[in-house]
Steps between C-alpha positions, in 0.01 A plus 500: 500500500724541197716216369766502235358367173764225493352362825144480364377189320255492212238329718495799738418740214275277290148628425566840657504855364778740593574868462849560360665797666828657390696648790802723441713543810694826486834431672747728676821551301713446812344220709285346223199475734153617388417870510146438378310289253252541218227245426305457180225249423594325177205266441307203635580144404364153566712193559293221349765278346866412528556717191361802690733419789800459266415832334507666843838342576635620164375854564663498844849452356529865391431639849728530804262292713141377494282442805158337518233587754263205460262616773446843340535363143781735395831442327769767542776552242782694667765703320760738641594846385766746613348847454812681625352575843664433836353455850574807721677274752719360221604853400611567860723191487681622186 
């Protein structure tokens, strides 16, 4: 289960390794809902100290949202992009 990074305490992440994954959600120009998404593995990190945790929080500030999957040891950095595409059903509404 994914949680927003702001809901996760240092103690929950301490002494664990995580894969950092960058997710770009491609959004419809009309309804702004996802058309598709692209994922890319950035690197693996360990949270061993409060400094590691603070570094993660600092890195998160440049992304639209950050979710943590503690069970699967993954951290997802989400960003949004508008590629100029539109859902077919949104075109019909225009």
